[in-house]
N, C-alpha and C positions, 0 to 999 in steps of 0.2 A: 686383702686378696685383691682389690684392684691396685693398691700402690705396687705390689708384685709383679702385676701384668702391664703396667703403665707403660714401658720401653718398647714392649710389642702390640700394644694395644690398637692404633691406628693401622698397622699392616694386616693384622688378623680382621679387622673390620671389615677393611677395604677387600681382602681375598676370599674371605668367608660368605661376602655378599656378591662377589664380583664386580664389585665397584659400584654396586645399584645403590649403596648407600647415599652416596655423592648425589646421585640424581632425586634422592626423595629429601633429602634435607633443601636443595632446591626448589622443591614443588611446596615445600612447608614455608619458604621464606618469600617465593612469590605469593602466598596467600596474604600474608602480612602487608605486601608492598603497598597495597591503595590505600593501607591506614597510616602510613609514614609515621613510626613511631620514633618519637627522640631518645626515648630512655628505655632498655630492655635489660631484663636479668634472665640470663639463660642458667636455667636450674639443672643440677647435677651435669656440669659444663663437660666435667671428664678433660679430655686435652685439648678442648675449647674450637674444634671444627664449627660447630654450630655457631658459636659466637664471633668466629671470624669471618664464615660466609655473612651474617647478620651484618657486621660491620662494613664489609665490601658491597653488599648488594643494597642495602637500605638506608646507608650513610647517615646514620644516629650520631646524636651528640655522646653518647656513653652507653656502653654495654659491659655489665657485670658479669662473669663469670662465678657462678657459686658452686662449691663442691665440698664435700668431706674429708677428700682424696688427696693429699698433699702432694703424692707421688703423681698424680693424673695431671694437676695442673703445674706441676714443675715443666712437663712437658709441654702444655698448653703454652705457658710464659714465655718458653723459647719459640715458638712457632709464632707467637703473636710478634717478638722481638724482631724476628727474621722477614715479616712482613709491614714492619714497620709501623704499627697500629697500638704502639702504647699510649698514645694521646687518646685513644676512643676505648681501648679495651680493658679493664682491671680484672682480678681474679681475688674473691674472698672466700678462706676456709669459711662453711656454713652448716650448721647441722639443717638440711631443709626442712626439718619437722618444726624447726624454730628460728626461724630468721631473723637476724638482728634489724633487718631495714626498718622504716617508719612506715606505717600505713600510708597507701596510696603512693607509692614512689614511683613506680613504673607504669609506661605507656604500653607495655608488651612484656609479656613473660613467655619464655618458649623453651624446650626442653626436648631432647632427642634421646632417646633410647636407656632413660634414666629414671624415671618416675617408676618404673617395674621394681625397682629395688628398694622403695620406700619402706619402711617395717610397717606404718600406718598410714595408707595411701589416703584417707579421708581428712587426716590431717594435714598431712602435705599439701593436698589441694587447698584445705583450707587457709595455710600460710601462703600460697601462692595469689590466693583471691584475696588476702588481705593486703599484700604490697602493692597489688595491680589498681591503678585509678579507674576512678568511675570513667564506665566507656572504652578501657582499655581491653586489650586481646591479649588471648590466650592460645599459643600453638603448640603442640605437642605430637611428637612422631614417637611410636612405641611396635617393636616388632609384635607382630599376632601370627596365630596358628590360620593358615587358609581353611575355609568352611566346605569350597566344593572340590570334588573328585575331577581329575586324579593329583590334584596340587596339595590337598589335604594329606592323602598318602605318601606321595613323593617327600615333601616337607617333614612328616614323621621320621621316614629312614634317614633322613639326609640331617635331622637334628639330634637324631640318635646315634649315629654313628660317625658319619664324615665328620661334622661340626666339633664334637668333643675330642675326637683323636688327632685332628688336625691343630686343633687349639692346642693341646696338652703338648705336642710337638713343637710348636713356635713357642708358646710362652713359658712352658716348663711349670706350668700350674697343673696340676691333678684335678682339682675342684673347680677350677672359674669357668671351665666351660659345659662341664656338666650343671654348674649353678645355674647357665645362661638358658639353657633347653629348658631346666625345671622352673625357672622365673618367666617365660613366655607362656609356657602350660598355664601358671598359675595366675596369670595376670587377667582381671575382667576385661573383656573386648566388645566393639561394637556397640548396640544398643545397652548393654550393660553398662559400659563405661559413660554413655550418655545420662543415664539414669544417675551415676555418681558424681559426674561434673553437676547436674542440674540441683542435686542434694546439698553439693558445698556452694553454690548461689549462683554458678553462672548461666548465663541465656543464650539466645540464639546459637546452641550446640550443635555442631555437625560433624560426621566422621565419613572417611572416603578410603576405602580400601586400597593400596598400591601392590603393583605386583604380585598379580592374584592373590592377595590377604597377607601375605608375608609380612606387609608393615600397614601401619594404618595411620592416617592424620587425624587427629583431632582438632577442633579449633572451637571456641568459644568467647563469648563476650562478658565484662562485668557490669 
């Protein structure tokens, strides 16, 4: 599915969020900035937007974008080439539930709008914990459902009507954006996600709802 929508993925993300997704990524990278990570793993990197932003704003030695979709990463590689960041950013085809990297390889592990696609969230988080260095930092952005009136009701209408309809028109994939709505609603959010991160071994876990709760920023330390 992700291979099939790769050519239109960036356009849809920006249009469906009215470009607010760019602001969310910037807030996440700003949260990492005080820690000055030298090595960063971008899990479920997709087309590489988060990896590129991290490379530009944090000035790390190395960023690895990991994803199982070669189609998405092909788009990301072209974007990295245009930004002249090939010496910093590389891509690796990875099963995020069984990463090939050694223990304690990265100073930071980041993910934007990808971990809700894990078939086994606990196993994916355990792998992220494993490859993170002691004292390293986790930074995750994920789409969530607003909890307060009237945004909760408005978002439900938007996500069940306009979002899948427009997604189908642009991507020509009938199931992709129905899946998007379903995956957002099924994913654990807020305090429940904190419990899962703590269970995986992370400490100093925090979350912050962004844009009325449409997106949530999760941070944690190993």
